[in-house]
C-alpha positions in Angstrom: 99.2 93.9 69.0 100.2 96.0 72.0 97.8 98.8 73.1 98.2 102.1 74.9 97.6 102.5 78.6 94.1 103.3 80.0 92.0 100.9 77.9 88.3 101.7 77.8 86.6 100.3 80.8 83.2 100.2 82.4 84.6 101.1 85.8 86.9 103.8 87.1 90.5 102.7 88.0 90.3 104.5 91.3 87.2 105.4 93.4 87.6 107.8 96.4 85.1 106.5 98.9 85.7 108.8 101.9 88.0 111.5 103.2 88.5 111.7 106.9 86.3 114.2 108.6 88.7 115.1 111.3 87.2 117.4 114.0 90.7 118.7 114.7 91.4 119.3 111.0 94.7 117.4 111.3 93.8 114.5 109.1 93.3 114.2 105.3 93.2 110.3 105.4 91.4 108.7 102.5 89.6 105.4 101.9 89.2 104.3 98.3 89.4 101.3 96.0 91.5 100.5 92.9 89.9 98.2 90.3 92.4 96.9 87.7 91.6 96.1 84.1 91.8 92.4 85.1 89.0 93.0 87.6 91.0 92.8 90.8 89.7 95.3 93.5 92.2 96.6 96.0 90.9 98.5 99.0 93.0 101.5 100.1 95.0 102.4 102.1 96.9 99.3 101.2 100.3 97.8 102.0 101.9 95.8 99.2 104.2 92.9 100.3 107.5 93.0 98.4 108.1 90.1 96.1 111.4 91.2 94.6 112.2 88.2 92.5 108.6 87.0 91.9 108.4 85.7 95.4 107.6 87.2 98.8 110.5 85.6 100.7 109.5 82.5 102.8 105.7 83.0 102.1 104.0 80.7 99.6 101.3 82.2 97.4 98.5 80.2 99.0 99.3 81.8 102.4 99.4 85.3 100.9 96.0 84.7 99.2 94.0 82.6 101.6 95.4 83.6 105.0 96.9 87.1 104.6 94.3 88.2 102.0 96.9 90.2 100.0 95.4 91.7 96.9 98.5 93.2 95.4 102.3 92.5 95.7 105.3 94.3 94.2 108.0 92.8 92.0 111.3 94.3 90.9 112.0 95.1 87.3 115.8 95.3 87.8 116.2 91.8 89.4 113.7 90.1 87.0 115.4 91.8 84.0 118.7 90.1 85.0 117.1 86.8 86.1 115.3 85.0 84.6 114.9 87.7 82.0 111.7 89.3 80.6 111.7 87.1 77.5 111.5 83.9 79.6 108.9 85.4 81.9 106.8 86.3 78.8 107.3 82.8 77.4 106.0 81.3 80.7 102.8 83.4 80.4 103.9 86.5 82.4 104.5 86.9 86.1 100.9 86.0 87.1 101.1 82.6 85.4 104.7 81.9 86.1 104.3 82.4 89.9 100.7 81.2 90.1 99.4 84.6 91.4 95.8 85.5 90.5 95.8 89.0 92.2 97.4 92.2 91.2 101.1 92.9 90.7 102.9 96.2 90.6 106.4 96.4 89.1 108.8 99.2 89.8 110.9 100.4 86.9 114.3 99.3 88.4 115.5 102.9 88.8 116.0 102.7 92.6 118.0 99.5 92.4 120.2 100.8 89.6 120.9 104.1 91.2 121.9 102.4 94.4 124.8 100.8 92.4 126.7 104.0 92.4 130.1 102.5 91.5 128.6 100.2 88.8 126.5 102.5 86.7 126.7 105.6 84.4 123.8 108.0 83.8 123.2 109.7 80.5 120.3 111.3 78.7 119.7 108.0 77.0 119.4 106.0 80.2 121.6 104.1 82.6 124.5 101.8 81.6 125.2 99.5 84.5 127.1 96.4 85.5 125.2 93.4 86.8 125.8 92.7 90.5 125.5 89.0 89.6 128.1 88.5 86.9 129.6 91.9 86.1 128.1 92.0 82.6 127.1 95.4 81.2 123.5 96.3 80.4 121.7 99.4 79.2 118.3 100.4 80.6 116.5 103.2 79.0 113.0 104.5 79.7 111.7 102.7 76.6 113.5 99.4 77.6 112.2 99.6 81.2 108.6 99.9 79.9 109.2 97.0 77.4 110.5 94.8 80.2 107.5 95.6 82.4 105.2 95.0 79.5 106.8 91.5 79.0 106.5 90.8 82.8 102.8 91.5 82.5 102.3 93.5 85.7 98.9 95.2 86.3 100.6 98.5 87.4 103.9 99.6 85.8 106.1 102.5 86.9 107.8 105.2 84.9 111.6 105.0 84.7 113.0 107.7 86.9 116.3 108.9 88.4 116.4 108.5 92.2 119.2 110.6 93.6 120.6 109.8 97.1 120.0 112.2 99.9 121.3 114.6 101.0 121.6 116.4 97.6 122.2 120.0 96.6 119.3 122.0 95.1 121.1 122.2 91.8 121.7 118.5 91.4 118.1 117.7 92.5 116.8 120.2 90.0 118.7 118.5 87.2 117.3 115.2 88.4 113.7 116.5 88.3 114.1 117.6 84.7 115.8 114.3 83.6 113.0 112.3 85.4 110.4 114.4 83.5 112.0 113.8 80.1 112.3 110.1 81.0 108.6 110.1 82.1 107.5 111.5 78.8 109.5 108.8 76.9 108.0 106.1 79.3 104.5 107.4 78.5 105.1 107.1 74.8 105.7 103.3 75.0 102.6 101.2 74.3 101.6 98.8 77.1 99.4 95.7 77.2 95.7 96.4 77.4 95.4 95.3 81.0 98.3 97.5 82.3 98.0 100.8 84.2 100.8 103.4 84.3 102.0 105.3 87.4 104.3 108.4 87.1 106.9 109.2 89.8 107.6 112.6 91.3 111.1 113.5 92.3 112.6 116.5 94.0 114.0 115.4 97.3 113.0 117.5 100.2 112.5 120.7 98.1 108.8 121.3 97.9 109.2 123.7 95.0 111.0 121.0 93.0 108.4 118.5 93.8 105.7 120.9 92.5 107.9 121.5 89.4 108.1 117.7 88.9 104.3 117.6 89.0 104.0 120.6 86.6 106.4 118.9 84.1 104.4 115.7 84.3 101.2 117.5 83.6 102.8 119.2 80.6 103.8 115.7 79.2 100.2 114.4 79.8 98.8 117.4 77.9 101.4 117.2 75.1 101.0 113.4 74.5 97.3 113.4 75.3 98.0 110.3 77.4 97.0 110.4 81.1 98.6 108.5 84.0 96.6 106.2 86.3 98.4 107.1 89.5 101.1 109.2 91.0 104.0 108.0 93.1 106.3 110.0 95.4 109.8 108.6 94.9 113.2 109.4 96.4 112.2 109.1 100.1 113.1 106.6 102.8 116.7 107.2 101.8 118.0 108.9 104.9 115.7 111.8 105.6 114.1 112.2 109.0 110.5 111.3 109.7 109.8 115.0 110.3 111.3 116.1 107.0 109.2 113.5 105.2 106.1 114.5 107.1 106.5 118.2 106.2 107.0 117.3 102.6 103.9 115.2 102.4 101.8 117.8 104.3 102.8 120.5 101.7 102.8 118.4 98.5 99.7 116.2 98.8 97.1 118.9 98.6 98.4 119.6 95.1 98.0 116.1 93.8 94.8 115.1 92.0 92.3 113.6 94.4 90.9 111.2 91.8 94.1 109.3 91.4 95.8 106.9 93.8 98.9 108.2 95.6 101.8 105.8 96.2 104.6 106.6 98.7 107.5 104.4 97.5 109.6 102.4 99.9 108.1 103.8 103.2 108.4 102.4 105.7 108.0 101.8 109.4 104.5 101.3 110.9 104.4 104.8 112.4 105.7 106.3 109.1 102.9 104.5 107.2 100.3 105.7 109.7 101.6 109.3 109.4 101.5 109.2 105.6 97.9 107.8 105.7 97.0 110.8 107.8 98.2 113.1 105.1 96.3 111.3 102.3 98.6 108.5 100.9 96.9 105.4 99.5 99.6 102.9 98.7 102.8 101.6 100.4 105.5 99.0 100.0 108.6 98.2 102.1 111.0 95.3 102.7 111.1 96.0 106.4 108.5 93.4 107.6 110.1 90.6 105.6 113.8 91.6 106.1 113.5 92.3 109.8 111.6 89.0 110.3 114.6 87.1 108.9 116.7 88.9 111.6 114.4 87.9 114.5 112.2 91.0 114.8 108.4 90.9 115.3 106.2 93.9 114.9 103.6 94.1 117.6 100.9 96.4 119.0 103.4 97.5 121.6 106.4 98.1 119.4 109.1 96.0 117.7 110.2 92.9 119.5 113.7 91.4 119.2 113.1 87.7 119.7 116.8 87.0 120.2 116.6 88.8 123.6 117.3 86.5 126.6 114.1 87.8 128.3 112.0 85.8 125.9 113.7 82.5 126.6 110.8 81.0 128.7 108.1 83.4 127.6 104.9 81.4 126.9 102.9 84.4 125.5 102.2 84.8 121.8 104.1 87.4 119.8 101.2 89.8 120.1 98.3 89.1 122.4 96.1 91.3 120.2 97.0 89.5 116.9 94.8 86.9 115.3 97.3 85.5 112.8 98.0 81.8 112.7 101.5 82.3 114.3 100.1 84.1 117.3 97.3 81.6 117.7 99.7 78.6 117.8 103.3 79.5 118.9 105.0 81.1 121.9 107.7 83.7 122.0 109.9 81.1 123.7 109.6 78.7 120.8 110.2 81.3 118.1 113.2 82.6 120.1 114.6 79.0 120.1 114.2 78.8 116.3 115.9 82.2 115.9 118.9 81.4 118.1 119.4 78.0 116.5 119.2 79.3 113.0 116.1 77.3 111.9 114.5 78.5 108.7 111.1 78.2 110.3 111.9 81.3 112.4 112.0 83.5 109.4 108.8 81.9 107.9 106.8 82.4 111.1 108.0 86.0 111.8 107.5 87.0 108.1 103.9 85.7 108.2 103.2 87.6 111.4 104.9 90.8 110.3 103.0 90.9 107.0 99.7 90.2 108.8 100.6 93.2 111.1 101.2 95.5 108.2 98.2 94.4 106.2 96.0 94.7 109.3 97.4 98.2 110.0 96.2 99.6 106.7 92.9 97.7 106.8 92.2 99.0 110.3 93.1 102.5 109.2 90.7 102.2 106.3 87.9 101.1 108.6 88.6 104.0 110.9 88.4 106.4 108.0 85.1 105.0 106.9 83.7 105.2 110.4 85.0 108.8 111.1 87.3 107.8 113.9 90.7 108.0 112.3 92.1 110.5 114.8 91.2 108.2 117.7 92.7 105.2 115.8 95.9 107.2 115.1 96.3 108.3 118.7 95.7 104.9 120.2 98.0 103.1 117.8 100.8 105.7 118.4 100.4 105.5 122.2 100.6 101.7 122.2 103.4 101.3 119.7 105.7 103.7 121.4 105.3 102.6 125.0 107.2 99.3 125.1 110.7 100.1 123.8 112.2 97.3 126.0 111.1 94.8 123.4 113.9 96.0 121.1 116.7 96.3 123.6 
């Protein structure tokens, strides 16, 4: 029998361990830990590698676990709904068993992917009717169905079904979206989950701070009315074309209004400097396809900025990708060799660069966490920013 979210537990889901004591007052960075009902502890801030179709592209599970030390990954409800289907995943024991992954999994609700199919979907109060990008067949995803699918997938953290409008958007259209997302969140909250699953709500509202606050207010009304709390709060609808400054201003204004005892998840963001900036304002969780996607296109993320390995300047370069990196790729291979793999189309290029880039991202959040705990986040931020922005020649 399925049970409601937030099962009784001997430990809190989220523990806030320290907030940055910034002498300048410019940092609200937080260090904490999430402990799932299955007993997996995730230290925050944390970057979640994206495993869209139950795989982080080119990286086997043993490397994620043993070498990269990833405690949580993200999988995609939309893609797994279409293939192989939630019923088959459940038959195979859920995502954890099917993909042989012992640590935590977060599944998004599929909303972002569906709403990016502008010409293939129709939104109504009931939900979204859309055509599969695979075979053209029609499907209907409602808030209730999205939760049922995530329940069948068996993820540790599941996301409410929301509408994710493209930016820029008018105030009126964004206001309608906020109210629709709130009604869908209430319906999502009403669906029973498995006993080990935790529920995150999503705030929408674009770049309008008052609408973001209204989104939070409507969520709190649903929590009170249903007497069912949420375990975390996500900020959705960003990384869709807004500037870094616009995103920073929104986070700076919105985050003080979010409950401090719940994890905060900034969905789909982003570039290393974007992540660091969001940590500074108090965000705990991140995901982005950039480190894996860009790796497959020949880009390495380094202490001194992005590096395009296809550049001719690396043809005979015997240095590692990043002289400050301790990952297995930097310990063994040269830039010249990886450039050779990139320019000849060898699959190994994507594997090596993906491993390195994920190590870079996971290390970024771990190092930020250590800096918060040691009261030196401002210094860490300034040094990282100074180094990362000084060698733009890498990407030319």
